[in-house]
Steps between C-alpha positions, in 0.01 A plus 500: 500500500628851406404790717570870456484735814485865430589737771580881471806489716762254628673764704568422856363840606150393356408327823273196544408444133876451416538274803190308381633432137845433627386221743224366274729506194759282665243224608268524196805475272549147625150392383474699158705673244483857649552818332487827692461819291573846654676834433857576593600677814803567725466225756330197337473201733640143398239241424625141455319238286359736251568723193486871548425745214507861495291705265440870432252658738393761250147452374570733219836351418610128455310338787217343292732373235749343749214350701335350201840357381546331833149345485585378153820353589396342838141407419398471858209293628396779747601862544485616868498871548589662840379838630253757387475873425808529287377487129776268417329218705168554319647515149726184553178323590292652208767420237543142636124433496477638150733227391282235671706445824319452828602745772500483879503846669637548843416851645726454803246694720498793257130486463417522878266765618769725673715485183202576286404790694838676488523749225179357355373799299845601359657155444285196572189607313684603175689169516185297552331668203790463263636155573483353850145405537514319162809314603346366824172422321663307210767313712444123448577470868567731802736371763456631855726437795240495761127427555432873597666622178273257307191652665616857414560394138157348483346820641648696189282291280741482219600133500389207715766254373733512804731246653663550846852391536702655789849632455779283648853513620818273476528383852796274456731810454373694808641414837288499811642735779678308777444766772179695590672697789345843464727753318273803524495531128180525300507470106292650230643376163310573174473765238485840663160597356175675639304183482741310725382703809822619635346819632262275709811333636672834579184619679475190706866506597464871605206399728712230658843684513520490880466114483750471225812656648795296352294366227586550128246484224671430165325635184661304213411557136521728196250757405450852378757726659251775574278261679783367698603851605139557605495198718825586668365847563194357665699273714709793617194715567354218710814473706595154398796556248727341747280179485419473138780425253472515121761268340395500136459202285654161624542186294657157521666401823457839662126453477498164663727631787240771554212240526724276724603780744166668557257412769191548265406619153233766427319572178205750570393488140178646356496258208699168425391216273761282688797654662812309428674674790253353749568129372881582513488625857289190599749265325779646705305449821421863558140576625305747291260782549297596193155642412178371333627688192689174448369141486679380804213347734738202514707709754221492752388136425871367524602724801793644321397864499225771506254577225353828574267774379642781307538773765752662725314378813502143380867514420577655850321224671681228291835676558438503876421141506807407290722710720387292806604167349807331657748265331284177537199687360688620192656160442160309515340769259799479273503120473134501425562755222751285339280200515217696335735588212624143458140358496333753273735750313780294328576626139515140366133439596410848345679414179328162490157669541589747223604202271161333568319822420659525159431125439128565567497803274638281223240226570782257594401439857137471630569608859 
């Protein structure tokens, strides 16, 4: 079976979508002949077990020609498009379907209500009218990563052909921490973006600053420089600049060391279709606090963290409870988190589910 995945960026700064395709590509490439098509950038991640092709990103240049040449040369069984709102995603789908290829579309949470509402009149509505609504409606299959994302896709009323397959992680390469002795370090690690709720975290830390003497809250991630300056100024104005530390983007071994050396991980997001950083923290044995903007009810059910409302008050309460945990508490929560990942979120199981989806779409497998 030949599969083409299209994704607008393979750059390490692109966040969860790049992590997704990097992990899925390695595992799926062992089951199919996998081709990943994207556009060139400065810091492209490495993906084994697949063929990577870079084409022009210019809709008014050579993109269509180069895309159609790839389709002709590869002759895939399925084309799988990742992401929304960039016209390149919609047009790669349109051009592939015009040639008779079936297309799976993975929105990666980009059709969630919070995302849809942002810049709706100036950006989202024009895009919907011009190309995005048609792309969702015409997809042969929509792939969501969580049940609640499927519910929200159905509410749009564009397309009811939806399969839920969660994201996954390669647990074999991630070491479980060996010590849960409190370090008084708290970690946020993600793209520094308004949807990630960092301002909620800063406000919550400010409310608890008397209880957090000696603590360090690490904000790790890349983002818009103006927004980062705004966050730093907010922390300073609220009197917690000595507690909150912005360290920029971290990758590779440095990232895993941060997960290993922090007491717990916080992602107070407004909207997340999965949240790779959550599963990475759990795989390391680090308890997690995240919001109901992310599909992580498993945290409560497994006893590995806190799944809270999207509010400063809810985050304050969760942080207070987390600060009260001793070494034994943190160890028990951390071990439960690792077990959860091993049982439910391994990338090999995800790749196999994706393979079975493709087979069903080709009428080669009945269930």
